[in-house]
N, C-alpha and C positions, 0 to 999 in steps of 0.2 A: 387392728391396725388401720388407720386411714391412708389409703393409697391415692387419694384424690390429686390430680395434677395441680400444682400450685398456680398454674396459668389459667385454670378453669374460671376463677373469679375475675380474670382480665379478658373476658369474652362475653359476647351476647349471641347465643345460638339463634334466638328468635330474629334478631336483626340479620344474621347471616342467611337464615332461611328466606327472610322477606327480600333480600337483595336477589338471591338466585331465582326465587319464584317470579319476581318482577321481570327479570331478565328473560325468563322462559315465556312470559306473556307479551312483552313489548320490546321492539327494537330500540325505541327511545330510551328505555330503561338501561339497555346494554351500553349505550353511549354514556349515560350518567354514571354507571358503575365503573366503566373502564377509565374514565377520567379521574377517578378517586382511589381505585383499588387495583392490586395485582393478586394473583392467586396466593402469594405468600402472606397476605394479610388475613387469611381465614384461619380461624382457630381449628375447625373440624376439617380433617383431610378430604372427606367426601365432598365438601363444599368447594375446596380448591380444585378437585378433579372436574366437577360439573362446571365451574367457572371457566376453567381453561378450554373445555370443549365448546362451550358456547361462544367464548371469544374467537377461537379458531374458525368456527362455522360462520360467525358474523363477518370476520375478516375476509373470508372466501366468497362473500356475497350469497351465502346459502341460508335457508330458514333455520332458525335456531329455537325450536319449540320442544315441548316435552317429547314428542314422537320422534323427531329427527335426532335429538341429543341422545334419547334412550337407544336408538339404533346404532349410533356411533360408538356409544360406551360398550354396547354388547359386542360390536365388531372388534374393538381393541382390547377386550377382556376386562374392562373397568366397571361394568354395570354392577357386578356382585360386590365390588369394593365400596360402592355407595349405598348398598342395601337393596338392590334390585329396582326394577322398573317402577313399582308402587311408591318409592321414595320421591321420585320426581313429581308424581301427582301430590304427595304430601307437601312438597315445596310450593306447589301452586295454590294449595289450599291455605298455606301460612300467610299469604300476602294480603294485608289489610287494604292497601291501595297502591297499585303499580306506579302510579305517578309520583309517589313519595320515595322512589328508589334512591335518589341522591341523599335523602335524609337518612335512610337506613345504612347506606354505604358510609356515610360520615361516622355513624356510631361504630361500625366495624373497623374503620380506619383508626379511630381513636383508641380502641382497645389494642389494636396491633401495634400502635406506638408505645403504649404502656408495656406491652410485652418485650419490645425491643429495648426499651430503657431499663427494664428489670433485668433483662439478660446481660446488658452492658454492665449493670451494677454487680452481678455475679462474677463477671469477667474481671471487673476492677478489684473485687475482694481477692480473687485468686492471685492476681498480680501483686497485690499488696503484701501477701503472705509469702511471696517468693523472695526470700532474703539473699539468695545467691546472686541476684541481679543488682546492678548499680541503680541507686534510687532514682537518678535523673532519667535513666532508660525506662524504669518502671512507670515513672510519672507520664512520660511521653506516650507509652502504650496505653495507659489508662485514659489519657486525653483522647487518643484515637478511638478507643472503644466507645466513649461517650459521644464523641463528635459523630461517629458513624451512626449511632442511634438517633441522635437529634436531627442530623442532616437528612436522614430518611423521613423523619417525621415532618420536617419543614417541606420536603419535596412533595410528600403525600398530601399536604394541606393545600397545595396549589394546583388547581386544575388547569387544563390546557387553556381554557378560556381566560383564567387568571393571567397566565403567562402572555397570551396575546394582548390582553388590556394593558399589562405592564409595558410591553414593547412599544405599543402605539402611544403610551402616555408621553413619550418624548416629543410627539407632535403637538401636544396641548401645552401651552405656556403655563397654565395653572396646575398642570399635573406632572410636570417634569421632575424627575428625582433631583433633590437639592444638590447643588455643587458647591464646593468650598473654594472660594477665591484664594489664590496664593499671595495676592498683594502685588503682584507684578501684572500691570494691566494688559501689556501686550501679550505676555505668555498666557494669561487667562484667556484672551481672545482666541489664541491658536488652539488651546486646549478645550475650546467649547464652552468657556464660562469659568472654568476651574477644574478642581479635582472631583471625580465622580466617585460615589460610594461603591465599594466592592472592587476597585481597581488598584493596581500596583504601579507606582511611579518611581523611576530610578534616576535621580540626578547623579551623574558620574563625572569624574575629573581626576587629574593627577593630584598628588599630594600638594597642599598649599594653594590649590586652584580657587578654593572658596566653597567646598561642598557644605561645611558646617555652617557657614554664613547663610547659604541658601535655606538649609533646613530650619535654622533658628528664625529666619525671616518668615518662612511659611508657618511655623509653629506659633510664633507671637502674633502674626496677623489673625490666624484662626482663633486663638485663645483670648487675646486681649481686645482685638478689633471686632471679632465676630461673636465673642462669648461662647465658643464651641469647646467642649472638653477635649483636650489634647494629651495623649500619652507619648512621651518623648523617651525613647531608650537610647541613652548615650553610653556607648561601650568604650570610647576612647577619651572622653573628657569628663571631669567630675561635674556634678550637678551645679556646684558653685561657679564653676567657669562658664557653663552654659548660661546661668542666670546673669552673670557679668556681661556677656555678649548681648543678651536680650536687653539689659538695662542701658547699655551703651547706644544700641540701635534705636531704642525707644526714646531716649533722651537726646539723642543726636550728639553725643559727647565723645571725645577720643577714647578708644579702647585701652590705650596704654596708660590711662589714669589709674587702673587697677593695679599697677606695678607699685612695688614698695617705695621706690625712689621717685615717684611722680608727685607733681603738685597741682591738683586740680584747682581751677579758678573758683572763686566763691559763687559766682553765677552758675557755673557748670556743676558744682557739687549740689547747689540747690535744685537743679533740674534732676540729677540723679536721685536725690532724696524724694522728690515729688512722684517719680515713677515707681518707687519702691512698693507703696501699697497697692498700686495698680497691678503690679506683677504678682504680689502676694495673694491678691484676691482673684486672679485669673483662674479659670478652670484648666490648670496645667499641672501635670505631674512629670518630673524629670527623674528617671530611674537610671542610676549610673552603675548598675551591676555589670562588671566586666565579664562575667560568666553567663551572660544572658542567653537563653536557648529559646526556640520557637515556642516550647511548652511553657516556659516561665512567662514569656511575652503574652501569650494568650491568656493565661491565668491572671496576670497582673492587670492587663488591659480590661478584662471582664470585671475584676474587682473594682478597678477605678470607675468604669462605667456605672456599676451599681451604686457607687457613692454619688453619682450625678444623675440619679433618676433613670438609669438604664440608657443614658445617652452617651454616645461616643463619636465625636465628630472626626477625629483624625489620629492616626498613629505615625510616629516618625521614628526611624531607626538610623543611627550613626555608628557604624556603618555595616553593610551586608557581609563583607568578607571576613570580618573578625567576630562574627557571632559564634557562640560556643556550640559545639556539637556533643551529643551523648554517645553517638556510635563511632565505629571505626570505618574509615573509607579508604579504598585502594588508591584513589587519586583525589587531589584537592578539588577538581572540577566537579566531581560527584557530590562532595560535601557542599560546595557552593550551590549546586543544582538543588539539593534538598532544601537549603536555606531560602532560595529564591521562590521554589514551589510552595514552601511552607508559608511565606509571607503572602503569596498570592491566595492561598486557601484562607488565611487569617483575614484578609480584606473581604473575601466573599462571605465567610462565616459570620464576622462581626458587622458586616454591612457599612463599612467605612473605608475611606481611602487609606492606603499604606504609602508612605513616602520613605524609601530606603536608599541612603546614599551608597554608591559603589565606586571602587577605584579602578582607574584605567591603567593599563600596562605601559611600558616604556616606548612602544612601537612608534608613536607619533614624534617622539623626541629625535628619532633617527632620520625623520623626513625633512625635506626642505620646507614645506608647508606643515606647520605644526597643528593644523586643524585636526581635531580628533574624529575618528569614525567609530561606528558600532563595533567593528571588529577589534577596537582597542580595548574593549572591556575584558578585564581578567575573567577567565572562564566565561567568555562572551556568550557562547551558544545557550547555556542554561539560563543565564540572567535574561538575555534578550527574548528567549521564548516565553519566559514567565511574565515578563513586564508588559504592561498595557501601554506604557509610554516610557521612553528613555530620553533624558535630557542631558546632553553633553556640555560641560562647562569649559570655556575657552577664553583665556586673556592673553592678547598678544604681548603685553608688556611683562608677562610672566618669563617670556623667552628673550624679549628685546625691551630694556627699560627705556630706550629712546624712541619707541614706537610712537607714531602720531596718534594712535588709539589708546594711549596710556589712560588709565582710569575707566576703561570700558570693559565689559565682560559679555560674551556672547553665550546665550543659552540656546543650543542647537537641539531642536526637537527632532531627533533622528528616526524615532519610531512613535507612532501615534495611532493606536488601534482604533480609536473612535474619531479621528479627524485628520487634519492636514500636518504635514511636517514643515519645518522652516526654521529660521533663526531670528531670535530676538536679542536685541542689544540693550543692555542696562548700564546705569552708571555704578561702578564698583567703588563704593565708599568703604573700602576695607578698613580704614582707620577708625570708622564708627561701627564696625562689624555689621554692615548691612549693604544690600544691593537695592537700587531704586530705579523704577521705570524712568526712562529719559524724559517723559512728558510731565513728570511730577517734579515738585520743587525740593524734594529730599525729606520732607516731614510727612511720613506715613502713619 
């Protein structure tokens, strides 16, 4: 009977020996190896033991050669576990060239990633055969298992130098990560140019304030005007209703023309018909599954991206508090917290911005000044903590129709992790299902 470990084929012992041998020879090799590997990446336990000993000695500023490491392993009782002192010299003899340690380490890291992914596959198969669990919960656990393996893989591929370079890329105009304009000029200026990949943005307001208009504006600007793939999860309105709003905003026609008793003008109808192919050809998918979960959202967004060459510009969610959950929670705030944290992870894992609307509670309606605050967010602590930016929507004419500021909406950037806070005022063309920067003429 063959008792070979199934993971043996997902390892390269020669590469592991070369890494450890190079580390014993040269301190520069230690730095190369530790940027790419941890002890858990080694298939052979003996190599993990020696690796840890070398790293500890190096971090303490002490020599880390075959003699010193042999003495340390003898003192702590680990020398016999690796095969004795002679094995350390075997490791030295196994090194073709110490200066190639980074190359050997990449080979070891690649096999470690394969083993993690294979292990995740085994876990997923076990979960799939567990018929006693709700299928949505099983799917969520499977997704976590695979995400854990692939996230570890992505992390191990990036060295410390890679991360420093990425951080400093923000100073180089030619290397800055691409941002996605919202279409609101003044808001983009406050946000540092637009929406950054990997970040979670929360537009929040009371019912009827215009959250969905803001979301459809941002989505249509990205998909139609920027040509970026946009996945729009609409949990409250049907896809047809969202498309009608986008068409009205794009054509600049009254939103109530979609009502059965309305009579569009001939010229207005022609404008609506002209934008129909533009909307149809845009890289936009509207998913109106009212039972949308984080797991479904992740899977469908990835599938959508695959159909667009692996590109995903933006994810939009309307809205956070009504997302479906697969588990049971003792309190609503815990459920909403999981949703917010899940959306934040989604933004980072998929490398695109996520814009998710949230609803405010009634606290501001009891104040003389109706201007909303961060504390007015329902389950505010969890949402505020997860969000990179929170944008509160406020219209004075919502509370006072005779207000001199009728037809205006304030976007209050109350939290902005990467920039300044402040208030931007837009023209609220709600009859056309759009908001427009005050400096623009209304045709975006």
